[in-house]
One Martini backbone bead per residue (centre of mass of N, CA, C, O) as a GRO file, in nm:
protein
  375
    1MET     BB    1  -0.833   3.134  -1.797
    2ASP     BB    2  -1.027   2.889  -1.944
    3PHE     BB    3  -1.357   2.794  -1.828
    4GLU     BB    4  -1.385   2.611  -2.066
    5LEU     BB    5  -1.419   2.301  -2.155
    6PRO     BB    6  -1.326   2.066  -2.334
    7GLY     BB    7  -1.411   1.856  -2.561
    8GLU     BB    8  -1.460   1.530  -2.675
    9ASP     BB    9  -1.152   1.533  -2.820
   10ASP     BB   10  -0.995   1.532  -2.579
   11PRO     BB   11  -0.732   1.350  -2.468
   12THR     BB   12  -0.800   1.332  -2.167
   13ARG     BB   13  -1.092   1.245  -2.203
   14ARG     BB   14  -1.038   0.986  -2.362
   15ALA     BB   15  -0.848   0.846  -2.160
   16THR     BB   16  -1.049   0.840  -1.924
   17ARG     BB   17  -1.272   0.679  -2.066
   18GLU     BB   18  -1.104   0.428  -2.126
   19TRP     BB   19  -1.041   0.360  -1.833
   20LEU     BB   20  -1.339   0.342  -1.736
   21ALA     BB   21  -1.418   0.113  -1.931
   22ALA     BB   22  -1.199  -0.085  -1.784
   23HIS     BB   23  -1.319   0.059  -1.494
   24ALA     BB   24  -1.625   0.063  -1.381
   25ARG     BB   25  -1.531  -0.026  -1.062
   26PRO     BB   26  -1.317   0.131  -0.902
   27THR     BB   27  -1.081   0.131  -0.686
   28GLY     BB   28  -0.883   0.307  -0.484
   29ARG     BB   29  -0.620   0.181  -0.584
   30GLU     BB   30  -0.669   0.222  -0.889
   31LEU     BB   31  -0.694   0.529  -0.880
   32ALA     BB   32  -0.417   0.584  -0.753
   33GLU     BB   33  -0.233   0.434  -0.965
   34ALA     BB   34  -0.357   0.622  -1.208
   35GLY     BB   35  -0.383   0.935  -1.081
   36TYR     BB   36  -0.705   1.020  -1.006
   37VAL     BB   37  -0.696   1.154  -0.721
   38VAL     BB   38  -0.413   1.344  -0.791
   39PRO     BB   39  -0.341   1.469  -1.092
   40HIS     BB   40  -0.144   1.721  -0.998
   41TRP     BB   41   0.052   1.537  -0.916
   42PRO     BB   42   0.323   1.376  -0.923
   43ARG     BB   43   0.486   1.128  -1.027
   44PRO     BB   44   0.313   0.838  -0.926
   45TRP     BB   45   0.052   0.983  -0.786
   46GLY     BB   46   0.009   1.133  -1.052
   47LEU     BB   47  -0.007   1.340  -1.379
   48ASP     BB   48   0.083   1.635  -1.414
   49ALA     BB   49  -0.163   1.814  -1.421
   50ASP     BB   50  -0.327   2.054  -1.546
   51PRO     BB   51  -0.596   2.241  -1.490
   52VAL     BB   52  -0.768   2.133  -1.727
   53ALA     BB   53  -0.718   1.829  -1.689
   54GLN     BB   54  -0.836   1.810  -1.406
   55LEU     BB   55  -1.125   1.904  -1.482
   56VAL     BB   56  -1.177   1.678  -1.684
   57ILE     BB   57  -1.148   1.443  -1.491
   58ASP     BB   58  -1.369   1.531  -1.299
   59ASP     BB   59  -1.595   1.522  -1.512
   60GLU     BB   60  -1.571   1.217  -1.582
   61LEU     BB   61  -1.617   1.102  -1.299
   62ARG     BB   62  -1.896   1.227  -1.264
   63ARG     BB   63  -2.034   1.094  -1.509
   64ALA     BB   64  -1.952   0.793  -1.395
   65LYS     BB   65  -1.994   0.784  -1.084
   66VAL     BB   66  -1.699   0.836  -0.957
   67GLY     BB   67  -1.544   0.802  -0.652
   68ARG     BB   68  -1.333   0.904  -0.434
   69PRO     BB   69  -1.162   0.861  -0.175
   70VAL     BB   70  -1.221   0.887   0.176
   71ASN     BB   71  -0.958   1.133   0.297
   72PRO     BB   72  -0.935   1.443   0.376
   73ILE     BB   73  -0.680   1.476   0.562
   74GLY     BB   74  -0.483   1.314   0.399
   75ILE     BB   75  -0.519   1.429   0.103
   76GLY     BB   76  -0.553   1.746   0.175
   77TRP     BB   77  -0.309   1.775   0.409
   78ALA     BB   78  -0.088   1.559   0.459
   79GLY     BB   79   0.009   1.495   0.174
   80PRO     BB   80   0.128   1.774   0.083
   81THR     BB   81   0.337   1.781   0.315
   82ILE     BB   82   0.491   1.522   0.248
   83LEU     BB   83   0.555   1.605  -0.043
   84HIS     BB   84   0.718   1.865   0.047
   85ALA     BB   85   0.899   1.722   0.326
   86GLY     BB   86   0.940   1.438   0.284
   87THR     BB   87   1.071   1.147   0.265
   88PRO     BB   88   1.106   0.887   0.060
   89GLU     BB   89   1.003   0.684   0.273
   90GLN     BB   90   0.740   0.834   0.345
   91LYS     BB   91   0.615   0.833   0.064
   92GLU     BB   92   0.618   0.527   0.025
   93ARG     BB   93   0.446   0.453   0.282
   94TYR     BB   94   0.185   0.675   0.273
   95LEU     BB   95   0.054   0.775  -0.001
   96LEU     BB   96  -0.097   0.538  -0.135
   97PRO     BB   97  -0.283   0.449   0.104
   98MET     BB   98  -0.409   0.727   0.126
   99LEU     BB   99  -0.528   0.755  -0.168
  100ALA     BB  100  -0.690   0.471  -0.137
  101GLY     BB  101  -0.825   0.470   0.164
  102GLU     BB  102  -0.668   0.263   0.374
  103GLU     BB  103  -0.571   0.526   0.549
  104LEU     BB  104  -0.678   0.706   0.799
  105TRP     BB  105  -0.681   1.053   0.890
  106CYS     BB  106  -0.559   1.297   1.126
  107GLN     BB  107  -0.565   1.601   1.332
  108LEU     BB  108  -0.303   1.730   1.574
  109PHE     BB  109  -0.344   2.058   1.684
  110SER     BB  110  -0.555   2.140   1.868
  111GLU     BB  111  -0.622   2.312   2.181
  112PRO     BB  112  -0.768   2.438   2.455
  113GLY     BB  113  -0.521   2.682   2.443
  114ALA     BB  114  -0.493   2.624   2.102
  115GLY     BB  115  -0.648   2.749   1.838
  116SER     BB  116  -0.610   3.023   1.689
  117ASP     BB  117  -0.343   3.002   1.875
  118LEU     BB  118  -0.148   2.759   1.776
  119ALA     BB  119   0.144   2.850   1.886
  120GLY     BB  120   0.033   2.793   2.199
  121LEU     BB  121   0.123   2.523   2.239
  122SER     BB  122   0.191   2.241   2.496
  123THR     BB  123   0.273   2.002   2.363
  124ARG     BB  124   0.520   1.757   2.419
  125ALA     BB  125   0.855   1.674   2.270
  126VAL     BB  126   1.093   1.446   2.383
  127ARG     BB  127   1.407   1.354   2.337
  128ASP     BB  128   1.484   0.982   2.313
  129GLY     BB  129   1.687   0.924   2.104
  130ASP     BB  130   1.480   0.758   1.860
  131GLU     BB  131   1.267   0.934   2.031
  132TYR     BB  132   0.950   1.068   2.114
  133VAL     BB  133   0.801   1.218   2.403
  134VAL     BB  134   0.450   1.251   2.443
  135THR     BB  135   0.273   1.532   2.606
  136GLY     BB  136  -0.088   1.582   2.612
  137GLN     BB  137  -0.346   1.781   2.429
  138LYS     BB  138  -0.627   1.734   2.211
  139ILE     BB  139  -0.876   1.894   1.991
  140TRP     BB  140  -1.098   1.851   1.742
  141THR     BB  141  -1.065   1.547   1.630
  142SER     BB  142  -1.117   1.431   1.338
  143PHE     BB  143  -1.145   1.082   1.330
  144GLY     BB  144  -0.975   0.975   1.581
  145HIS     BB  145  -1.147   0.695   1.630
  146VAL     BB  146  -1.056   0.579   1.312
  147ALA     BB  147  -0.775   0.646   1.282
  148ARG     BB  148  -0.439   0.546   1.201
  149LEU     BB  149  -0.339   0.845   1.146
  150GLY     BB  150  -0.137   1.143   1.238
  151ILE     BB  151  -0.096   1.491   1.258
  152LEU     BB  152   0.167   1.633   1.462
  153ILE     BB  153   0.209   1.901   1.694
  154ALA     BB  154   0.507   1.989   1.888
  155ARG     BB  155   0.706   2.079   2.157
  156THR     BB  156   1.081   2.097   2.159
  157ASP     BB  157   1.100   2.421   2.227
  158SER     BB  158   1.071   2.684   2.497
  159HIS     BB  159   1.289   2.940   2.456
  160GLY     BB  160   1.166   3.072   2.224
  161PRO     BB  161   0.968   3.152   2.009
  162LYS     BB  162   0.657   3.011   1.963
  163HIS     BB  163   0.707   2.942   1.648
  164GLU     BB  164   0.928   2.797   1.770
  165GLY     BB  165   0.987   2.462   1.855
  166ILE     BB  166   0.821   2.308   1.632
  167THR     BB  167   0.703   1.974   1.556
  168TYR     BB  168   0.654   1.732   1.291
  169LEU     BB  169   0.434   1.445   1.312
  170ILE     BB  170   0.381   1.097   1.281
  171CYS     BB  171   0.085   0.932   1.423
  172PRO     BB  172   0.008   0.645   1.557
  173MET     BB  173  -0.311   0.566   1.701
  174ASP     BB  174  -0.202   0.277   1.844
  175THR     BB  175  -0.034   0.397   2.053
  176ALA     BB  176   0.085   0.393   2.345
  177GLY     BB  177  -0.100   0.645   2.544
  178ILE     BB  178  -0.359   0.674   2.377
  179THR     BB  179  -0.657   0.881   2.418
  180VAL     BB  180  -1.002   0.862   2.309
  181ARG     BB  181  -1.262   1.113   2.315
  182PRO     BB  182  -1.577   1.198   2.271
  183ILE     BB  183  -1.765   1.448   2.071
  184VAL     BB  184  -2.088   1.549   2.086
  185GLU     BB  185  -2.305   1.687   1.884
  186MET     BB  186  -2.603   1.860   1.812
  187THR     BB  187  -2.665   1.641   1.583
  188GLY     BB  188  -2.569   1.350   1.728
  189GLU     BB  189  -2.290   1.329   1.635
  190HIS     BB  190  -1.952   1.163   1.583
  191SER     BB  191  -1.625   1.325   1.500
  192PHE     BB  192  -1.515   1.441   1.749
  193ASN     BB  193  -1.211   1.481   1.965
  194GLU     BB  194  -1.022   1.377   2.230
  195VAL     BB  195  -0.658   1.381   2.288
  196PHE     BB  196  -0.430   1.177   2.476
  197PHE     BB  197  -0.087   1.210   2.605
  198ASP     BB  198   0.110   0.937   2.764
  199SER     BB  199   0.408   0.886   2.689
  200VAL     BB  200   0.448   0.895   2.376
  201ARG     BB  201   0.611   0.695   2.129
  202ILE     BB  202   0.801   0.844   1.859
  203PRO     BB  203   0.971   0.817   1.594
  204VAL     BB  204   1.202   1.005   1.428
  205THR     BB  205   1.114   0.895   1.140
  206ASN     BB  206   0.825   1.064   1.181
  207ARG     BB  207   0.956   1.313   1.095
  208VAL     BB  208   0.881   1.623   0.943
  209GLY     BB  209   1.147   1.742   0.883
  210ASP     BB  210   1.275   1.951   1.098
  211GLU     BB  211   1.356   2.042   1.389
  212GLY     BB  212   1.147   2.330   1.438
  213ASP     BB  213   0.964   2.322   1.145
  214GLY     BB  214   0.649   2.298   1.211
  215TRP     BB  215   0.520   2.575   1.147
  216ARG     BB  216   0.567   2.582   0.847
  217LEU     BB  217   0.417   2.311   0.790
  218ALA     BB  218   0.146   2.394   0.914
  219LYS     BB  219   0.091   2.611   0.697
  220VAL     BB  220   0.071   2.415   0.466
  221THR     BB  221  -0.166   2.257   0.578
  222LEU     BB  222  -0.366   2.499   0.620
  223SER     BB  223  -0.377   2.584   0.326
  224ASN     BB  224  -0.494   2.310   0.228
  225GLU     BB  225  -0.737   2.310   0.415
  226ARG     BB  226  -0.877   2.562   0.286
  227VAL     BB  227  -0.918   2.421   0.021
  228SER     BB  228  -1.071   2.164   0.122
  229LEU     BB  229  -1.300   2.335   0.282
  230SER     BB  230  -1.371   2.469  -0.030
  231GLY     BB  231  -1.566   2.314  -0.170
  232GLU     BB  232  -1.877   2.267  -0.308
  233GLY     BB  233  -1.979   2.184  -0.060
  234ALA     BB  234  -2.137   2.316   0.228
  235LEU     BB  235  -1.961   2.096   0.413
  236TRP     BB  236  -1.657   2.118   0.358
  237GLY     BB  237  -1.710   1.993   0.050
  238ARG     BB  238  -1.971   1.863   0.148
  239GLY     BB  239  -2.255   1.784   0.028
  240PRO     BB  240  -2.456   2.016  -0.054
  241THR     BB  241  -2.557   2.262  -0.287
  242ALA     BB  242  -2.684   2.531  -0.431
  243HIS     BB  243  -2.770   2.376  -0.689
  244ASP     BB  244  -2.937   2.165  -0.541
  245LEU     BB  245  -3.146   2.361  -0.423
  246VAL     BB  246  -3.239   2.498  -0.684
  247ALA     BB  247  -3.326   2.233  -0.824
  248LEU     BB  248  -3.538   2.155  -0.615
  249VAL     BB  249  -3.719   2.400  -0.658
  250ARG     BB  250  -3.762   2.370  -0.963
  251ASP     BB  251  -3.888   2.073  -0.947
  252ARG     BB  252  -4.130   2.212  -0.750
  253GLY     BB  253  -4.207   2.493  -0.931
  254GLY     BB  254  -4.075   2.699  -0.768
  255ALA     BB  255  -4.072   3.057  -0.681
  256SER     BB  256  -4.292   3.335  -0.593
  257ASP     BB  257  -4.135   3.467  -0.385
  258PRO     BB  258  -3.925   3.736  -0.406
  259LEU     BB  259  -3.740   3.678  -0.157
  260VAL     BB  260  -3.671   3.389  -0.226
  261ARG     BB  261  -3.553   3.445  -0.504
  262GLN     BB  262  -3.327   3.628  -0.400
  263ARG     BB  263  -3.185   3.416  -0.222
  264LEU     BB  264  -3.129   3.214  -0.451
  265ALA     BB  265  -2.966   3.407  -0.628
  266SER     BB  266  -2.742   3.457  -0.419
  267LEU     BB  267  -2.645   3.167  -0.404
  268PHE     BB  268  -2.564   3.138  -0.700
  269ILE     BB  269  -2.354   3.366  -0.703
  270GLU     BB  270  -2.170   3.260  -0.481
  271ALA     BB  271  -2.104   2.991  -0.622
  272GLU     BB  272  -1.964   3.117  -0.872
  273VAL     BB  273  -1.741   3.270  -0.728
  274LEU     BB  274  -1.620   3.017  -0.588
  275ARG     BB  275  -1.556   2.861  -0.844
  276LEU     BB  276  -1.347   3.066  -0.958
  277ILE     BB  277  -1.157   3.062  -0.717
  278ARG     BB  278  -1.097   2.759  -0.729
  279LEU     BB  279  -0.948   2.772  -1.000
  280ARG     BB  280  -0.709   2.928  -0.884
  281THR     BB  281  -0.617   2.713  -0.678
  282VAL     BB  282  -0.578   2.489  -0.879
  283SER     BB  283  -0.372   2.634  -1.056
  284ALA     BB  284  -0.159   2.664  -0.834
  285ALA     BB  285  -0.123   2.366  -0.761
  286VAL     BB  286  -0.049   2.257  -1.058
  287SER     BB  287   0.207   2.474  -1.059
  288GLY     BB  288   0.353   2.433  -0.760
  289ARG     BB  289   0.193   2.615  -0.569
  290GLN     BB  290   0.116   2.743  -0.288
  291PRO     BB  291  -0.128   2.835  -0.114
  292GLY     BB  292  -0.270   3.134  -0.076
  293PRO     BB  293  -0.475   3.386   0.034
  294GLU     BB  294  -0.715   3.279  -0.143
  295ALA     BB  295  -0.790   3.053   0.056
  296SER     BB  296  -0.905   3.248   0.271
  297VAL     BB  297  -1.114   3.381   0.097
  298ARG     BB  298  -1.275   3.124   0.030
  299LYS     BB  299  -1.334   3.026   0.315
  300ALA     BB  300  -1.485   3.274   0.420
  301MET     BB  301  -1.710   3.245   0.203
  302ALA     BB  302  -1.792   2.938   0.224
  303ASP     BB  303  -1.895   2.930   0.513
  304GLU     BB  304  -2.127   3.136   0.477
  305HIS     BB  305  -2.258   2.992   0.240
  306GLY     BB  306  -2.339   2.736   0.393
  307GLN     BB  307  -2.526   2.884   0.590
  308HIS     BB  308  -2.718   2.998   0.377
  309ILE     BB  309  -2.818   2.734   0.259
  310MET     BB  310  -2.937   2.613   0.527
  311SER     BB  311  -3.131   2.844   0.589
  312VAL     BB  312  -3.305   2.823   0.336
  313ALA     BB  313  -3.387   2.528   0.364
  314LYS     BB  314  -3.536   2.557   0.633
  315ASP     BB  315  -3.743   2.771   0.538
  316LEU     BB  316  -3.866   2.598   0.306
  317ALA     BB  317  -3.970   2.367   0.512
  318GLY     BB  318  -4.068   2.501   0.753
  319THR     BB  319  -4.187   2.325   1.021
  320ALA     BB  320  -4.006   2.073   0.910
  321GLY     BB  321  -3.702   2.181   0.940
  322MET     BB  322  -3.669   2.037   1.257
  323LEU     BB  323  -3.716   1.752   1.130
  324SER     BB  324  -3.553   1.443   1.088
  325ASP     BB  325  -3.813   1.307   0.907
  326ARG     BB  326  -3.761   1.551   0.702
  327GLY     BB  327  -3.773   1.689   0.371
  328PRO     BB  328  -3.720   1.944   0.175
  329LEU     BB  329  -3.924   1.924  -0.086
  330GLY     BB  330  -3.850   1.604  -0.086
  331GLY     BB  331  -3.588   1.556   0.017
  332PRO     BB  332  -3.351   1.439   0.195
  333VAL     BB  333  -3.355   1.288   0.483
  334GLY     BB  334  -3.187   1.500   0.723
  335LEU     BB  335  -2.974   1.666   0.563
  336TRP     BB  336  -3.057   1.968   0.619
  337GLN     BB  337  -3.077   1.953   0.924
  338TYR     BB  338  -2.789   1.877   0.976
  339GLY     BB  339  -2.665   2.122   0.831
  340TYR     BB  340  -2.786   2.340   1.015
  341LEU     BB  341  -2.649   2.235   1.281
  342PHE     BB  342  -2.348   2.239   1.158
  343ALA     BB  343  -2.292   2.532   1.036
  344PRO     BB  344  -2.159   2.691   1.279
  345ALA     BB  345  -1.873   2.542   1.238
  346LEU     BB  346  -1.762   2.671   0.973
  347THR     BB  347  -1.652   2.954   1.121
  348ILE     BB  348  -1.428   2.776   1.296
  349GLY     BB  349  -1.310   2.567   1.139
  350GLY     BB  350  -0.989   2.602   1.007
  351GLY     BB  351  -1.036   2.883   1.094
  352THR     BB  352  -1.161   3.157   1.166
  353ALA     BB  353  -1.316   3.424   1.033
  354GLN     BB  354  -1.129   3.628   1.175
  355VAL     BB  355  -0.859   3.509   1.087
  356GLN     BB  356  -0.905   3.529   0.783
  357ARG     BB  357  -0.932   3.844   0.784
  358ASN     BB  358  -0.649   3.900   0.882
  359ILE     BB  359  -0.502   3.772   0.647
  360ILE     BB  360  -0.629   3.946   0.427
  361ALA     BB  361  -0.546   4.224   0.537
  362GLU     BB  362  -0.230   4.170   0.542
  363ARG     BB  363  -0.172   3.994   0.256
  364VAL     BB  364  -0.365   4.157   0.052
  365LEU     BB  365  -0.408   4.470   0.163
  366GLY     BB  366  -0.165   4.570   0.363
  367LEU     BB  367  -0.229   4.582   0.649
  368PRO     BB  368  -0.179   4.625   0.960
  369HIS     BB  369  -0.126   4.513   1.242
  370ASP     BB  370  -0.217   4.481   1.535
  371VAL     BB  371  -0.247   4.673   1.800
  372ASP     BB  372  -0.056   4.727   2.087
  373VAL     BB  373  -0.230   4.794   2.399
  374SER     BB  374  -0.049   4.703   2.648
  375SER     BB  375   0.141   4.981   2.637
   0.00000   0.00000   0.00000
């Protein structure tokens, strides 16, 4: 594809500018109803936009300083899965409030004994008439303390292979029997949680797909998660970018140390490679294809890239780099320090760096599975 965006006379660009002129400060609901939150989705939620049109819309929103609603797990992970396998009633009920940012979502996948080996989960969902009774524990649930809804996978059949017998449910977080406990990070912030299920009753109508088809749908979610976690920002698609750091150094007179210049140049090169890979994933998404192994390639690279950015920023700040009331080179106070402390999580969350490399080795390079040494 042509990586240069169309010019000022492009029809999509003109239409987006006209809409923004009429909606100078659009609400999340207005953006969602206009299709500008996920323009590559089919109507009525999106605009059936092709790759170039989506990038043009992104460019115009950025120029107008208009941000999309913040609902990363809902829009990036749960939404594509519901769009892929949800019933018409589920799409009607959940998608628009999700896209508008009116209902925050969380993900209830990982467990203390089932992180990288997600199929080893032990949370049970037992069918009781028109409801599932869920018992178990989840961990590392981002935004679980403020989310209204969650995507939950639980075991409904324990007799077959572990990848079978898993069912995908939509879980209202205010349901009786759910307890959420905070996990405070070394950053001092609280975004992760433990979630406990004590005979929680979830309607069968909240099941996405067929009973026992949850593992396949979880893979759809995780593929989209790896796309979402690999946005331009250094912290899983959010926060500063390599270009932000390079611009900050340039605005402060540049760097004379050749080793520092080399590190900055490496960051810029990594960012450009990731940008081009992202265009491939965007192209696949808007063409109706599920994210492929390239999502794992980009996530593996983006996680380490984020750590590189934060490491360089801390070093540039000198002795002030670990003080929360200082910003490197006059930058935003606390932003880079928080990022440096958060960065170790990047190569763990959403599938560890090692898991991503196994996926790449097997599905991209065609290498054999790990040898079973137990026998």
